[in-house]
C-alpha positions as CSV (number, residue, x, y, z in Angstrom):
1,M,46.5,178.1,52.9
2,E,45.1,175.4,50.9
3,A,46.9,172.4,50.4
4,D,46.5,171.9,46.8
5,Y,49.2,169.5,46.0
6,A,49.5,166.1,45.9
7,V,51.7,163.8,48.0
8,D,53.3,160.2,47.7
9,P,54.1,157.9,50.4
10,V,57.6,158.7,51.9
11,R,60.3,156.3,50.7
12,S,61.2,154.6,53.8
13,G,64.5,153.1,52.3
14,P,66.8,150.8,53.7
15,G,68.2,153.0,56.4
16,K,67.3,152.2,60.0
17,G,64.4,154.2,62.1
18,S,62.2,154.3,59.1
19,E,59.3,153.2,61.3
20,R,59.9,156.4,63.5
21,R,58.9,158.6,60.6
22,T,55.4,159.5,62.2
23,M,53.5,162.8,62.9
24,S,55.1,162.5,66.5
25,A,58.6,162.4,65.1
26,A,61.1,165.1,66.1
27,I,61.2,168.0,63.8
28,L,64.7,169.9,63.1
29,V,64.5,173.5,62.0
30,T,67.9,174.8,60.6
31,G,67.7,178.5,60.5
32,G,65.3,178.5,63.4
33,T,66.3,182.1,64.5
34,G,65.8,183.6,61.1
35,T,62.9,185.5,59.7
36,V,60.8,182.4,58.6
37,G,62.3,179.8,60.9
38,R,61.7,181.8,64.1
39,K,58.0,182.0,63.1
40,L,58.0,178.3,62.0
41,V,59.4,177.3,65.5
42,R,56.8,179.2,67.4
43,K,53.8,177.6,65.4
44,L,55.3,174.1,65.7
45,V,55.9,174.5,69.5
46,A,52.3,176.0,69.9
47,A,50.9,172.8,67.9
48,G,52.5,170.6,70.6
49,R,55.1,169.0,68.0
50,D,58.7,168.0,69.2
51,V,60.9,170.8,67.7
52,R,64.5,171.1,67.6
53,V,66.5,174.2,66.7
54,L,69.8,173.9,65.0
55,S,72.1,177.1,65.5
56,R,75.8,177.9,65.4
57,K,75.4,179.6,68.9
58,D,73.7,178.7,72.3
59,R,70.4,179.6,72.9
60,P,70.3,183.7,73.1
61,G,69.6,185.2,76.5
62,V,69.8,181.8,78.5
63,E,72.8,180.6,80.3
64,P,74.1,177.0,79.2
65,G,72.4,174.3,81.4
66,T,69.4,176.2,82.1
67,P,66.3,173.7,82.4
68,K,64.2,173.9,79.3
69,L,60.7,175.7,79.8
70,P,57.6,173.7,78.4
71,D,57.3,176.0,75.6
72,W,60.9,176.1,74.3
73,P,62.2,174.0,71.6
74,D,65.3,171.7,72.1
75,W,68.3,173.7,71.2
76,F,71.4,172.2,69.2
77,V,74.4,173.8,68.4
78,G,76.0,172.8,65.1
79,D,77.8,174.3,61.9
80,L,76.4,173.2,58.6
81,R,79.6,174.4,57.0
82,T,81.7,171.8,58.7
83,G,79.0,169.3,59.8
84,H,79.9,169.6,63.5
85,G,77.0,168.7,65.7
86,L,74.7,167.5,63.0
87,A,74.7,163.7,64.0
88,K,73.5,164.4,67.5
89,A,70.9,166.8,66.2
90,L,69.5,164.5,63.9
91,E,69.1,161.6,66.4
92,G,65.4,160.5,66.4
93,V,64.4,163.3,64.1
94,G,61.7,162.4,61.0
95,I,61.5,165.8,59.5
96,V,63.8,168.5,58.8
97,V,62.7,172.0,57.5
98,H,65.9,173.6,56.0
99,C,65.4,177.2,56.5
100,A,69.2,178.2,57.0
101,S,71.2,180.3,54.8
102,V,74.9,180.3,54.4
103,P,75.8,183.2,52.1
104,G,78.3,182.0,49.7
105,H,78.2,178.5,51.0
106,D,74.6,177.4,50.8
107,V,75.2,174.4,48.6
108,E,78.1,173.1,50.6
109,A,76.3,173.6,53.8
110,T,73.1,171.6,52.5
111,A,75.5,168.9,51.3
112,Q,76.8,168.4,54.9
113,L,73.1,168.3,56.1
114,L,72.0,165.9,53.6
115,I,75.1,163.5,54.2
116,A,74.4,163.5,57.9
117,A,70.6,163.1,57.4
118,T,71.3,160.1,55.3
119,R,73.6,158.3,57.9
120,A,70.9,159.0,60.4
121,E,67.0,158.2,60.3
122,K,66.7,159.3,56.5
123,P,64.2,162.2,57.6
124,H,61.8,164.0,55.3
125,I,63.5,167.1,54.0
126,V,61.4,170.3,53.6
127,Y,63.0,173.2,51.6
128,P,61.8,176.6,51.2
129,S,63.4,177.5,47.9
130,M,63.0,180.9,45.6
131,I,60.4,181.4,42.8
132,G,62.7,181.6,39.7
133,A,65.4,179.3,41.0
134,D,64.9,177.4,37.8
135,R,65.4,180.2,35.5
136,I,67.2,183.0,36.9
137,E,71.0,183.1,36.1
138,D,72.1,184.8,39.4
139,A,74.5,183.4,42.2
140,A,71.5,183.2,44.9
141,Y,69.1,181.5,42.6
142,R,71.8,179.2,41.2
143,D,72.5,177.9,44.7
144,R,68.8,177.3,45.3
145,R,68.7,175.3,41.9
146,A,71.8,173.4,42.7
147,I,70.2,172.6,46.2
148,E,66.9,171.4,44.5
149,R,69.1,169.0,42.5
150,L,71.1,167.5,45.4
151,L,67.7,166.8,47.1
152,A,66.0,165.2,43.9
153,D,69.4,163.0,43.6
154,S,69.6,162.1,47.3
155,E,68.2,158.8,48.9
156,L,66.1,161.1,51.2
157,P,62.3,161.8,51.0
158,W,62.1,165.5,50.2
159,T,59.6,168.4,49.5
160,V,60.3,171.9,47.7
161,V,58.3,174.7,47.9
162,R,59.5,177.9,46.1
163,V,58.3,181.2,47.7
164,G,58.4,184.9,46.7
165,H,60.3,187.9,48.4
166,L,59.3,188.4,51.8
167,H,57.8,191.7,53.1
168,E,60.4,191.8,55.8
169,H,63.4,191.6,53.5
170,I,61.9,194.2,51.1
171,D,61.4,196.7,54.2
172,A,65.0,196.0,55.1
173,A,66.3,196.7,51.7
174,L,64.3,200.0,51.3
175,R,65.5,201.4,54.7
176,R,69.1,200.6,53.5
177,A,68.6,202.1,50.2
178,S,66.9,205.3,51.9
179,R,70.0,206.3,53.8
180,K,71.0,208.5,50.7
181,P,68.8,211.6,49.5
182,W,67.9,209.5,46.3
183,M,66.9,206.1,45.6
184,F,67.4,204.0,42.5
185,V,64.4,202.0,41.6
186,P,64.7,199.0,39.2
187,A,62.8,200.0,36.1
188,D,60.3,197.8,34.5
189,T,60.1,195.5,37.5
190,S,57.3,194.4,39.7
191,Y,57.4,192.3,43.0
192,Q,55.0,189.8,44.6
193,P,56.1,190.2,48.3
194,I,54.7,187.6,50.8
195,A,54.8,187.5,54.6
196,A,57.1,185.3,56.5
197,E,54.0,184.4,58.5
198,D,52.4,183.0,55.4
199,V,55.5,181.1,54.6
200,A,55.7,179.5,58.2
201,N,52.1,178.4,57.8
202,R,52.8,176.7,54.5
203,L,55.8,175.1,56.2
204,V,53.9,173.9,58.9
205,D,51.4,172.1,56.5
206,L,54.4,170.4,55.0
207,C,55.6,169.0,58.4
208,T,54.3,165.5,57.8
209,P,55.6,162.0,57.1
210,M,54.5,162.6,53.3
211,Q,56.9,163.9,50.7
212,A,55.5,166.1,47.8
213,H,58.7,166.6,45.8
214,Q,58.2,169.9,43.7
215,L,55.1,171.8,44.9
216,P,53.4,174.9,43.3
217,D,55.0,178.1,43.9
218,V,53.7,180.3,46.9
219,G,53.6,183.9,46.0
220,G,52.0,187.0,47.6
221,P,48.7,188.3,47.3
222,E,49.3,191.0,44.9
223,I,51.9,192.1,42.2
224,I,53.3,195.6,42.7
225,D,55.3,197.9,40.4
226,A,58.8,198.6,42.0
227,E,58.4,202.4,41.8
228,D,55.0,202.3,43.4
229,L,56.0,199.9,45.9
230,T,59.0,202.3,47.0
231,A,56.7,205.5,46.9
232,Y,54.3,204.0,49.1
233,W,56.9,202.8,51.5
234,L,58.6,206.3,51.7
235,N,55.0,207.8,52.5
236,V,54.4,205.3,55.3
237,V,57.9,205.7,57.0
238,G,57.4,209.5,56.5
239,K,60.6,210.0,54.3
240,K,61.1,212.0,51.3
241,R,63.5,210.8,48.7
242,K,64.0,211.4,44.9
243,L,63.2,208.2,43.0
244,I,65.4,207.5,39.9
245,P,64.0,204.6,37.7
246,V,67.0,202.8,36.3
247,R,67.4,199.8,34.0
248,K,69.6,197.9,36.2
249,R,72.2,195.5,34.5
250,G,72.9,191.9,35.1
251,K,71.4,188.7,34.9
252,L,69.4,189.1,38.1
253,Y,67.4,192.1,37.1
254,A,67.2,190.9,33.4
255,G,65.3,187.9,34.9
256,Y,63.2,190.3,37.1
257,R,62.0,192.2,34.1
258,E,61.0,188.8,32.4
259,G,59.0,188.3,35.6
260,W,60.6,185.0,36.4
261,H,60.6,185.9,40.3
262,L,56.7,186.0,40.1
263,A,53.8,183.7,40.3
264,P,50.7,185.5,38.9
265,D,48.6,182.4,39.1
266,R,49.7,181.7,42.6
267,L,48.4,184.7,44.5
268,V,48.1,182.6,47.8
269,G,49.5,184.6,50.5
270,H,47.2,186.5,52.9
271,Q,48.8,189.5,54.3
272,T,49.4,192.5,51.8
273,F,52.5,194.8,51.9
274,A,50.4,197.4,53.1
275,E,48.8,195.3,56.0
276,F,52.3,194.3,56.8
277,M,53.5,198.0,57.1
278,T,50.6,199.0,59.0
279,E,51.3,196.3,61.6
280,L,55.0,197.2,61.7
281,M,54.6,200.6,62.5
282,A,52.1,200.0,65.0
283,A,54.5,197.7,66.7
284,Q,56.9,200.7,66.7
285,G,54.3,202.8,68.3
286,K,53.0,204.8,65.2
287,P,50.1,204.1,63.0
288,A,51.4,203.6,59.4
289,E,48.6,205.9,58.2
290,D,49.6,209.0,60.5
291,K,53.3,208.7,60.3
292,A,53.7,210.7,57.2
293,E,51.0,213.0,58.1
294,A,52.5,213.6,61.6
295,K,55.8,214.4,59.9
296,A,54.5,216.8,57.1
297,A,52.2,218.7,60.0
298,A,55.3,219.1,62.1
299,K,57.5,220.4,59.0
300,A,54.5,222.9,58.0
301,A,54.1,224.2,61.6
302,A,58.1,224.9,61.7
303,K,58.0,226.7,58.4
304,E,54.8,228.9,59.5
305,E,56.8,229.7,62.9
306,K,60.0,230.7,60.7
307,A,57.9,232.8,58.4
308,K,56.1,234.6,61.5
309,K,59.5,235.4,62.9
310,A,60.7,236.8,59.8
311,K,57.9,239.3,59.6
312,E,58.5,240.8,63.0
313,P,60.3,244.2,62.7
314,K,63.8,244.6,64.0
315,P,65.7,247.8,64.7
316,P,68.6,248.5,62.3
317,K,71.8,247.4,64.0
318,E,73.9,250.3,62.9
319,K,71.4,252.9,64.4
320,R,71.2,250.9,67.7
321,R,74.9,251.2,68.0
322,R,75.0,255.0,67.4
323,G,72.4,255.4,70.0
324,Q,74.3,253.3,72.5
325,D,77.4,255.7,71.6
326,A,75.6,258.8,72.3
327,A,74.3,257.7,75.4
328,T,77.6,256.6,76.8
329,A,79.1,260.0,75.7
330,D,76.4,262.0,77.6
331,D,76.9,259.9,80.7
332,A,80.8,260.6,80.7
333,S,80.2,264.6,80.1
334,A,77.8,264.7,83.2
335,E,80.2,263.0,85.4
336,A,83.0,265.3,84.3
337,S,81.0,268.4,85.4
338,E,79.9,266.9,88.7
339,S,83.7,266.2,89.7
340,G,84.9,269.9,88.8
341,D,87.3,268.5,86.0
342,K,88.1,271.2,83.4
343,T,89.6,271.0,80.1
344,P,93.2,272.6,80.3
345,S,93.6,275.5,78.1
């Protein structure tokens, strides 16, 4: 992605360690095991940066005390809600990319991080927010707006970039919604989904000693009607559901209908939703364009086989029973004649 934003020299501030804020400074990624954070960590490690991951749990699949491999980031266990472990994780850190989300406690968790960062090296905080955070009156968006204000009011250098809905999150939401034979689709609503890969690339660009404050939004490469998006997804995964457009209530969907979650002048993502689904289905062992066709062909073949069996003549059940009864009676009469049995007079 193009770096089309202006930057200012980082405020070194009166805190200790300002001289260590260079390109070689350590980078701490909160939420480093999430959808965006995981991709970001891999890219930074591949670029040879000194990367740390903050997680509530030990490194998955690795026993504590196992020597770190060269392509592994450093792993720190900490809790953003309580602040436990943050001081240690922030030692020597020059940049923090705050990708973590603590549902219902995002603002408090970020406040804990900023307090610990202020006491440490005063690192540059990079925060991926959400397009519409400044306008949509929904809890998740209000939390993002509050976090942006915390950063602006802090003593730390900061950069905020708002991004659109992720392909991965839309796919997961549609999978949950498709568990029933019908799907409610928000009417008069469009989406501008973006790949987590594209977001991670943008965040890599921002992992510098330079702060940029509020950057232009980062949206996906296309804007798609919600009903068209859902119908396309159903076709790709080979499901058939009844789509019911609904004018959903609430401030969230009111904001969506206004298009406040879109950035039509910022179509900067590279991967379209169709390309994402093709890649996803291929990873699952089935090309996206063949999935629906294969399922339809199998269904048609089963229907044809059922119709063929229905045309085959079958003997009437009642006649078959009578024939069996007559044969049994003849056999019994023959056995009686051979044995000399007579009917008493």
